[in-house]
PLY file of the C-alpha trace (Angstrom):
ply
format ascii 1.0
element vertex 127
property float x
property float y
property float z
element edge 126
property int vertex1
property int vertex2
end_header
5.37 3.25 24.07
7.04 2.03 21.46
6.47 2.40 17.64
7.01 -1.05 15.94
7.24 -1.10 12.11
6.46 -4.36 9.91
6.55 -4.71 6.16
5.48 -7.38 3.59
3.65 -8.14 0.60
0.42 -8.35 -0.03
-2.35 -9.65 -3.25
-5.04 -8.30 -4.14
-8.39 -9.07 -6.33
-10.46 -6.12 -6.79
-13.84 -7.10 -8.08
-16.04 -4.34 -9.40
-19.83 -4.56 -8.45
-22.80 -3.22 -10.66
-24.18 -0.01 -9.02
-25.46 1.92 -12.29
-27.64 4.93 -10.23
-24.29 5.38 -8.37
-21.75 8.32 -8.95
-18.86 6.44 -8.15
-17.52 2.85 -8.61
-17.90 0.18 -6.05
-15.53 -2.77 -5.38
-15.33 -5.39 -3.35
-11.35 -6.11 -2.13
-9.75 -9.14 -0.84
-6.30 -8.99 0.02
-3.83 -11.82 1.09
-1.09 -10.65 3.56
2.67 -12.95 3.77
5.09 -10.78 5.80
5.35 -10.13 9.88
1.39 -8.70 8.46
0.12 -12.27 7.70
-3.93 -13.01 7.19
-6.41 -11.82 4.78
-8.20 -8.91 4.29
-11.87 -8.16 3.10
-13.27 -4.74 2.36
-15.33 -1.99 -0.02
-14.21 0.48 -2.12
-15.78 3.60 -3.57
-13.93 5.40 -6.47
-14.23 7.85 -8.35
-12.18 9.41 -11.23
-12.99 12.50 -13.65
-12.05 13.37 -17.36
-8.56 15.49 -16.44
-7.25 12.18 -14.27
-8.22 13.24 -10.94
-9.61 10.64 -8.59
-10.68 10.00 -5.00
-11.05 6.72 -3.05
-11.96 5.83 0.21
-12.47 2.07 1.70
-13.07 0.41 4.75
-11.08 -3.17 5.12
-11.68 -5.99 7.67
-8.08 -7.51 8.61
-7.72 -11.10 10.10
-4.70 -13.17 11.38
-1.31 -11.91 12.49
0.78 -8.80 13.52
4.36 -10.33 14.90
2.42 -13.57 15.69
0.08 -11.98 17.77
-3.58 -12.90 16.40
-6.52 -11.02 16.04
-8.40 -8.80 13.77
-9.03 -4.67 13.44
-10.54 -2.45 10.65
-7.90 -0.16 8.18
-9.90 3.06 7.17
-8.42 4.10 3.70
-8.44 8.12 2.17
-6.77 8.08 -1.32
-6.72 11.55 -3.21
-4.46 12.01 -6.43
-4.55 15.07 -8.77
-2.05 15.59 -12.04
0.39 16.92 -9.43
-0.05 15.10 -6.14
-1.19 11.79 -4.58
-2.29 11.58 -0.91
-2.94 8.05 0.54
-3.89 7.81 4.57
-4.08 4.53 5.84
-5.32 3.90 9.43
-6.51 1.17 11.76
-9.83 2.35 13.33
-9.14 3.19 17.03
-10.97 0.42 19.44
-11.29 -2.10 16.70
-8.96 -4.49 17.40
-9.62 -7.95 19.10
-7.79 -10.79 20.24
-4.03 -10.33 20.98
-4.43 -7.32 18.77
-7.53 -5.85 20.74
-5.17 -2.71 21.77
-3.84 -2.03 18.26
-3.44 1.87 16.83
-1.35 2.53 14.20
-1.44 3.70 10.18
-0.24 1.88 6.62
1.56 2.62 3.97
1.04 0.61 0.65
3.95 0.53 -1.98
3.52 -0.49 -5.48
6.84 -1.38 -7.03
6.48 -3.42 -10.49
3.21 -4.44 -10.44
3.68 -5.78 -6.67
2.14 -4.54 -3.87
4.19 -3.90 -0.36
3.10 -2.57 3.25
4.65 -0.83 6.05
2.68 -1.03 9.14
3.62 1.41 11.86
1.49 0.03 15.14
1.80 0.24 18.80
-0.24 -2.03 21.29
-1.39 -0.58 24.45
0 1
1 2
2 3
3 4
4 5
5 6
6 7
7 8
8 9
9 10
10 11
11 12
12 13
13 14
14 15
15 16
16 17
17 18
18 19
19 20
20 21
21 22
22 23
23 24
24 25
25 26
26 27
27 28
28 29
29 30
30 31
31 32
32 33
33 34
34 35
35 36
36 37
37 38
38 39
39 40
40 41
41 42
42 43
43 44
44 45
45 46
46 47
47 48
48 49
49 50
50 51
51 52
52 53
53 54
54 55
55 56
56 57
57 58
58 59
59 60
60 61
61 62
62 63
63 64
64 65
65 66
66 67
67 68
68 69
69 70
70 71
71 72
72 73
73 74
74 75
75 76
76 77
77 78
78 79
79 80
80 81
81 82
82 83
83 84
84 85
85 86
86 87
87 88
88 89
89 90
90 91
91 92
92 93
93 94
94 95
95 96
96 97
97 98
98 99
99 100
100 101
101 102
102 103
103 104
104 105
105 106
106 107
107 108
108 109
109 110
110 111
111 112
112 113
113 114
114 115
115 116
116 117
117 118
118 119
119 120
120 121
121 122
122 123
123 124
124 125
125 126
């Protein structure tokens, strides 16, 4: 199988939620994707930052739209960790979550932030 790669930009709106009892912040994410991956994403993110600057986040995002003109949807699973020295971010397509023409999609996504602009690179396989 051939791994395909698409890239483009996205706009994101982060809406903080009021959870005073919880030890982490919860936000609703709303995204608009532009380029070969075109559509919208909505999800929830949990995050925690401590005084020394270390932080962690996880999110579940539902994408609906098209990838290389194939229509459908799938779930993205985010996991991030930052320390003073290191930053890791892993984003996977949840296996089996694809629908429509994207029903057999699998892969990973990278997010690149440059000059306040968000870019994505999606590496995927369609069985």
